[in-house]
DOPALUM-819918 format. One line per 5 residues: number of its first residue (from 1); for each residue z, x, y of C-alpha. Coordinates in nm, 2 decimals. Layout:
<rs>
NUM) Z,X,Y | ...
</rs>
This chain:
<rs>
1) 4.55,13.39,9.78 | 4.58,13.20,9.46 | 4.29,12.92,9.48 | 4.43,12.70,9.19 | 4.57,12.35,9.28
6) 4.94,12.31,9.28 | 5.07,12.16,8.95 | 5.40,11.94,9.01 | 5.52,12.07,8.68 | 5.47,12.46,8.78
11) 5.76,12.66,8.83 | 5.69,12.81,9.17 | 5.84,12.80,9.52 | 5.63,12.67,9.83 | 5.72,12.85,10.13
16) 5.87,12.53,10.25 | 6.10,12.54,9.92 | 6.18,12.88,9.96 | 6.30,12.84,10.33 | 6.51,12.54,10.22
21) 6.66,12.72,9.90 | 6.75,13.03,10.13 | 6.91,12.80,10.41 | 7.08,12.55,10.21 | 7.16,12.71,9.91
26) 7.53,12.78,9.98 | 7.58,12.44,10.11 | 7.41,12.27,9.81 | 7.63,12.48,9.60 | 7.97,12.36,9.77
31) 7.82,12.00,9.73 | 7.77,12.04,9.35 | 8.11,12.16,9.29 | 8.26,11.89,9.52 | 8.03,11.64,9.33
36) 8.16,11.76,8.98 | 8.53,11.68,9.08 | 8.42,11.33,9.13 | 8.24,11.28,8.81 | 8.50,11.08,8.65
41) 8.27,10.78,8.65 | 7.95,10.95,8.66 | 7.95,11.26,8.40 | 7.64,11.37,8.22 | 7.71,11.18,7.93
46) 7.76,10.84,8.13 | 7.42,10.72,8.16 | 7.52,10.37,8.29 | 7.80,10.34,8.56 | 7.83,9.97,8.47
51) 7.90,10.01,8.10 | 8.19,9.84,7.93 | 8.48,10.06,7.93 | 8.82,10.06,7.79 | 9.13,10.08,8.02
56) 9.42,10.29,7.98 | 9.62,10.04,7.75 | 9.56,9.68,7.59 | 9.49,9.44,7.85 | 9.64,9.10,7.92
61) 9.33,9.03,8.16 | 8.99,9.08,8.09 | 8.85,8.89,8.44 | 8.97,8.78,8.78 | 8.90,8.49,9.03
66) 9.06,8.56,9.35 | 9.07,8.24,9.55 | 9.11,8.40,9.91 | 9.26,8.16,10.17 | 9.15,8.36,10.47
71) 9.32,8.32,10.80 | 9.66,8.28,10.67 | 9.79,7.96,10.50 | 10.13,7.85,10.60 | 10.40,7.95,10.32
76) 10.65,7.65,10.47 | 10.37,7.40,10.45 | 10.23,7.47,10.10 | 10.44,7.61,9.82 | 10.80,7.71,10.02
81) 11.02,7.42,10.13 | 11.26,7.48,10.41 | 11.51,7.21,10.43 | 11.69,7.40,10.70 | 11.37,7.43,10.92
86) 11.36,7.05,10.91 | 11.70,7.03,11.01 | 11.62,7.27,11.35 | 11.28,7.10,11.40 | 11.24,7.10,11.78
91) 11.55,7.32,11.83 | 11.58,7.71,11.89 | 11.66,7.86,11.58 | 11.96,8.09,11.53 | 11.80,8.41,11.42
96) 11.56,8.62,11.61 | 11.21,8.63,11.50 | 10.99,8.95,11.55 | 10.63,8.76,11.61 | 10.32,8.89,11.74
101) 10.31,8.63,12.04 | 10.54,8.42,12.21 | 10.68,8.15,12.05 | 10.91,7.86,12.09 | 11.12,7.60,11.88
106) 11.13,7.55,11.52 | 10.85,7.34,11.35 | 10.96,7.16,11.05 | 10.68,7.10,10.82 | 10.50,6.79,10.88
111) 10.43,6.73,10.52 | 10.68,6.62,10.25 | 10.75,6.85,9.93 | 10.80,6.72,9.59 | 10.92,6.84,9.25
116) 10.64,6.89,8.98 | 10.60,6.95,8.62 | 10.88,7.06,8.35 | 10.94,7.35,8.59 | 11.05,7.11,8.89
121) 10.86,7.36,9.15 | 10.83,7.20,9.46 | 10.47,7.19,9.61 | 10.38,7.02,9.93 | 10.18,6.70,9.97
126) 9.89,6.93,10.08 | 9.81,7.01,9.71 | 9.86,6.70,9.50 | 9.61,6.80,9.23 | 9.70,7.15,9.22
131) 10.08,7.04,9.21 | 9.99,6.87,8.88 | 9.92,7.22,8.71 | 10.22,7.38,8.86 | 10.36,7.45,8.51
136) 10.06,7.69,8.49 | 10.14,7.88,8.82 | 10.35,8.19,8.88 | 10.45,8.13,9.25 | 10.56,8.44,9.45
141) 10.75,8.36,9.77 | 10.84,8.68,9.88 | 10.51,8.86,9.96 | 10.51,9.06,10.29 | 10.24,9.32,10.43
146) 10.25,9.58,10.73 | 10.11,9.41,11.03 | 10.06,9.05,11.19 | 9.66,9.10,11.25 | 9.36,9.00,11.06
151) 9.15,9.28,11.04 | 9.42,9.52,10.90 | 9.56,9.27,10.69 | 9.23,9.19,10.52 | 9.19,9.54,10.45
156) 9.52,9.56,10.29 | 9.49,9.30,10.10 | 9.13,9.37,9.96 | 9.11,9.77,9.98 | 9.52,9.88,9.98
161) 9.47,10.05,10.34 | 9.52,9.91,10.70 | 9.28,10.09,10.88 | 9.06,10.34,10.68 | 8.75,10.16,10.46
166) 8.85,10.23,10.13 | 8.73,10.09,9.80 | 8.83,9.72,9.72 | 9.02,9.57,9.43 | 8.70,9.43,9.28
171) 8.51,9.80,9.34 | 8.83,9.97,9.18 | 8.81,9.70,8.87 | 8.44,9.76,8.80 | 8.49,10.12,8.84
176) 8.76,10.12,8.58 | 8.61,9.85,8.33 | 8.23,9.83,8.41 | 8.08,9.51,8.32 | 8.03,9.30,8.01
181) 7.69,9.15,8.11 | 7.45,9.42,8.22 | 7.24,9.15,8.37 | 7.47,9.03,8.63 | 7.68,9.26,8.88
186) 8.03,9.30,8.80 | 8.20,9.23,9.13 | 8.03,8.89,9.32 | 8.16,8.74,9.63 | 8.13,8.36,9.73
191) 8.16,8.31,10.11 | 7.96,8.04,10.30 | 7.77,8.03,10.63 | 7.79,8.44,10.66 | 8.02,8.73,10.65
196) 8.41,8.68,10.71 | 8.62,8.90,10.98 | 8.57,9.26,10.87 | 8.24,9.18,10.70 | 8.14,9.39,10.39
201) 8.47,9.62,10.42 | 8.65,9.34,10.24 | 8.41,9.41,9.93 | 8.33,9.80,9.98 | 8.31,10.04,9.73
206) 8.44,10.29,10.01 | 8.39,10.63,9.85 | 8.32,10.51,9.49 | 7.93,10.49,9.38 | 7.75,10.22,9.57
211) 7.70,10.04,9.24 | 8.07,9.91,9.23 | 8.03,9.72,9.59 | 8.04,9.36,9.57 | 7.75,9.13,9.57
216) 7.76,8.90,9.83 | 7.65,8.54,9.81 | 7.61,8.30,10.08 | 7.71,7.96,9.91 | 7.65,7.70,10.17
221) 7.27,7.70,10.01 | 7.24,7.47,9.71 | 6.89,7.61,9.57 | 6.93,7.94,9.36 | 6.60,8.07,9.54
226) 6.78,8.06,9.88 | 7.14,8.15,9.73 | 7.00,8.49,9.62 | 6.69,8.63,9.83 | 6.39,8.75,9.64
231) 6.54,8.62,9.34 | 6.17,8.51,9.22 | 5.86,8.72,9.24 | 5.60,8.48,9.32 | 5.30,8.75,9.31
236) 5.38,8.95,9.04 | 5.41,8.85,8.68 | 5.71,9.00,8.49 | 5.49,9.18,8.26 | 5.34,9.39,8.58
241) 5.72,9.40,8.74 | 5.82,9.59,8.41 | 5.51,9.81,8.43 | 5.60,9.90,8.79 | 5.97,9.97,8.71
246) 5.90,10.19,8.43 | 5.67,10.40,8.63 | 5.90,10.43,8.88 | 6.18,10.49,8.63 | 5.98,10.77,8.47
251) 5.92,10.91,8.84 | 6.28,10.90,8.93 | 6.38,11.08,8.59 | 6.13,11.37,8.64 | 6.28,11.42,8.99
256) 6.64,11.37,8.85 | 6.56,11.63,8.58 | 6.46,11.88,8.86 | 6.78,11.80,9.02 | 7.01,11.89,8.77
261) 7.04,11.54,8.63 | 7.17,11.40,8.98 | 7.37,11.11,8.89 | 7.30,10.95,9.21 | 6.94,10.89,9.12
266) 7.06,10.77,8.80 | 7.23,10.47,9.00 | 6.95,10.39,9.20 | 6.73,10.37,8.88 | 7.03,10.15,8.74
271) 7.01,9.94,9.05 | 6.65,9.86,9.05 | 6.69,9.77,8.66 | 6.99,9.53,8.74 | 6.76,9.35,9.01
276) 6.51,9.30,8.76 | 6.72,9.16,8.52 | 6.91,8.96,8.76 | 6.59,8.74,8.79 | 6.65,8.54,8.49
281) 7.01,8.57,8.42 | 7.10,8.48,8.79 | 6.89,8.19,8.82 | 7.07,8.05,8.53 | 7.44,8.13,8.62
286) 7.42,8.01,8.98 | 7.26,7.66,8.88 | 7.52,7.42,8.85 | 7.28,7.16,8.79 | 7.29,7.26,8.39
291) 7.66,7.15,8.39 | 7.74,6.82,8.26 | 7.78,6.52,8.54 | 8.17,6.48,8.45 | 8.23,6.86,8.51
296) 8.05,6.87,8.85 | 8.24,6.55,8.94 | 8.58,6.72,8.82 | 8.51,7.01,9.07 | 8.36,6.80,9.36
301) 8.01,6.79,9.53 | 8.13,7.02,9.81 | 8.06,7.37,9.90 | 8.40,7.50,9.77 | 8.38,7.27,9.44
306) 8.03,7.42,9.41 | 8.10,7.77,9.46 | 8.44,7.73,9.25 | 8.22,7.60,8.96 | 7.99,7.91,9.00
311) 8.26,8.13,8.98 | 8.36,7.99,8.66 | 8.01,8.04,8.51 | 7.98,8.38,8.62 | 8.32,8.47,8.47
316) 8.18,8.29,8.14 | 7.87,8.54,8.14 | 8.07,8.84,8.18 | 8.13,8.91,8.52 | 8.48,9.09,8.58
321) 8.56,8.98,8.91 | 8.50,8.69,9.16 | 8.64,8.65,9.50 | 8.59,8.29,9.65 | 8.63,8.25,10.06
326) 8.68,7.93,10.22 | 8.45,8.02,10.49 | 8.32,8.30,10.74 | 8.56,8.27,11.00 | 8.97,8.23,10.96
331) 8.97,7.84,10.86 | 9.36,7.88,10.80 | 9.43,8.03,11.12 | 9.59,7.73,11.27 | 9.75,7.84,11.61
336) 9.69,7.50,11.72 | 9.64,7.17,11.56 | 9.82,7.28,11.22 | 9.91,6.94,11.10 | 9.53,6.82,11.09
341) 9.37,7.15,11.05 | 9.58,7.27,10.74 | 9.53,6.90,10.57 | 9.17,6.93,10.59 | 9.16,7.29,10.43
346) 9.35,7.17,10.17 | 9.19,6.86,10.07 | 8.86,7.09,10.05 | 9.01,7.32,9.78 | 9.30,7.10,9.61
351) 9.05,6.94,9.38 | 8.81,7.23,9.30 | 9.12,7.44,9.22 | 9.30,7.20,8.98 | 8.94,7.14,8.84
356) 8.92,7.53,8.79 | 9.27,7.57,8.61 | 9.19,7.27,8.39 | 8.85,7.38,8.30 | 8.94,7.76,8.22
361) 9.22,7.61,8.00 | 9.02,7.37,7.82 | 8.77,7.68,7.75 | 9.03,7.91,7.63 | 8.91,8.12,7.94
366) 9.29,8.12,8.10 | 9.43,8.30,7.81 | 9.23,8.62,7.93 | 9.14,8.51,8.30 | 9.38,8.57,8.59
371) 9.35,8.34,8.90 | 9.47,8.45,9.24 | 9.55,8.22,9.53 | 9.68,8.33,9.87 | 9.56,8.46,10.23
376) 9.62,8.80,10.40 | 9.93,8.68,10.55 | 10.13,8.37,10.62 | 10.24,8.20,10.95 | 10.57,8.17,11.16
381) 10.82,7.87,11.09 | 10.84,7.82,11.46 | 10.58,7.71,11.73 | 10.34,7.90,11.87 | 10.32,7.89,12.28
386) 9.96,7.93,12.33 | 9.68,7.71,12.45 | 9.77,7.36,12.37 | 10.03,7.45,12.10 | 10.39,7.42,12.21
391) 10.31,7.12,12.41 | 10.47,6.78,12.42 | 10.21,6.65,12.17 | 10.34,6.74,11.84 | 9.99,6.72,11.71
396) 9.86,7.03,11.89 | 10.16,7.23,11.74 | 10.04,7.54,11.56 | 10.19,7.87,11.40 | 10.14,8.23,11.45
401) 10.06,8.50,11.19 | 10.35,8.63,11.01 | 10.35,8.93,10.79 | 10.73,8.94,10.71 | 10.70,8.67,10.43
406) 10.46,8.45,10.26 | 10.35,8.27,9.95 | 10.07,8.37,9.68 | 10.06,8.26,9.32 | 9.89,8.37,8.99
411) 9.80,8.17,8.72 | 9.67,8.27,8.36 | 9.69,8.60,8.13 | 9.99,8.79,8.12 | 10.19,8.60,8.39
416) 10.51,8.38,8.36 | 10.41,7.99,8.38 | 10.58,7.76,8.58 | 10.76,8.04,8.75 | 10.91,8.12,9.11
421) 10.99,8.46,9.18 | 11.15,8.60,9.53 | 11.23,8.38,9.81 | 11.21,8.41,10.20 | 11.51,8.33,10.44
426) 11.64,8.00,10.52 | 11.38,7.94,10.78 | 11.11,8.07,10.58 | 11.04,8.39,10.80 | 11.08,8.69,10.62
431) 11.11,8.82,10.27 | 11.49,8.78,10.19 | 11.50,8.81,9.78 | 11.29,9.05,9.58 | 11.04,9.14,9.84
436) 10.68,9.22,9.71 | 10.47,9.45,9.91 | 10.06,9.41,9.87 | 10.10,9.75,9.69 | 10.34,9.62,9.45
441) 10.09,9.32,9.38 | 9.80,9.56,9.34 | 9.98,9.77,9.10 | 10.08,9.45,8.89 | 9.74,9.30,8.86
446) 9.62,9.66,8.76 | 9.88,9.67,8.50 | 9.77,9.32,8.36 | 9.39,9.48,8.34 | 9.54,9.76,8.14
451) 9.56,10.04,8.41 | 9.82,10.25,8.51 | 9.77,10.22,8.87 | 9.87,10.58,8.93 | 9.60,10.69,8.71
456) 9.29,10.52,8.81 | 9.20,10.75,9.06 | 8.90,10.89,9.23 | 8.86,11.25,9.36 | 8.73,11.25,9.72
461) 8.73,11.50,10.02 | 9.01,11.71,9.83 | 9.24,11.45,9.69 | 9.27,11.19,9.42 | 9.27,10.85,9.56
466) 9.38,10.54,9.41 | 9.40,10.15,9.52 | 9.78,10.17,9.58 | 9.78,10.49,9.79 | 10.10,10.67,9.72
471) 10.30,10.36,9.67 | 10.33,10.07,9.43 | 10.53,9.93,9.16 | 10.47,9.71,8.91 | 10.70,9.39,8.92
476) 10.77,9.32,8.55 | 10.95,9.00,8.62 | 10.63,8.85,8.66 | 10.47,8.98,8.35 | 10.48,8.71,8.05
</rs>
């Protein structure tokens, strides 16, 4: 038996490695072939999975902010006025509604609508500041989705599938475009007080490489060190950290070379590098105290105001996709006390959203940024008979979930301005004119970003997957 010491650089097999090779070789071959098929985002010449890349064709949009009103805001109380519903307030509607739970009489909106801007689009009194920017909005009044339940509808809106955990929109976007700032994640999620319903599935990378998953930030905190845990290393200098990372990268690359340039190892190396680079860049991006006083006042000194301002600062620094949640639960899910609850929720978001639109426009960023507003579904035009709702006191009344018709709006690059598309029926229950499914919305958003939604695919489990599954049509009437 040889007496010399083992050298990691020698090309010999230990007994353990021999048994491993004999027992696992066929599986390894099969995995290698499967992995090779998924190499669109990780081919051997593609060292950095977050490197900026060109889409299929010239894009109208470079970056996106998604203002996610989780829980389901009521379309008939915000951007879709229904005079007939007011006429039937407190009376049975003359149409049958297929609702999730038992419902009662018509529930006319407790808010007044008014026409604004040159476009004359009607907006409720809930959003007076946003209403002043209505000529920048492309209002879609005919959205629909498949189910009236939060969890599947959240997955559909974010990931394009009701049941299976699929890559989220932001993950598809960073997979296709990369990021313009290697010191920050390409996809960031801002949500105060913890995870929302369905948790990280809302921003998951699914079967895409994990480097494309959204980075979650709890925006209830105001100090950068508490917003992002471990953003500063108080025990080791940056020079020492740099040396440690260089050593770790050298060891990982030696291992990677032995494993035929395994791109999963490359992704791990890049994640460590990103964390190191973020220490300086993120500290600056999340510090809204560096903004002028008048800008901070314009957004408002609230959680939603602060996270909306943070979102603008992130986009300014090259982040591709920022999603802003109003809270971890379902704040717009007002089965009861809708009149007071919707008012409170709208007041918290109205000023910051209007400020965002003004700020982006003043900086010239609205020319290549898309802003999306909406929830996972809408609400019924009738009162829901549950709990306190439906009783004699109208202040207690609320609305149930409604997937058949609801409103979203877009603003910014590539879409028509001061424009209303589609319509619900006369009571605001179901999309009746030019209905748009969530798959159609995703196809249209990807088109604005320069992608053919049928070609932006990733091979997994023997088939090519895409955000829109096997459906989706680009709604060309929305395009400017």
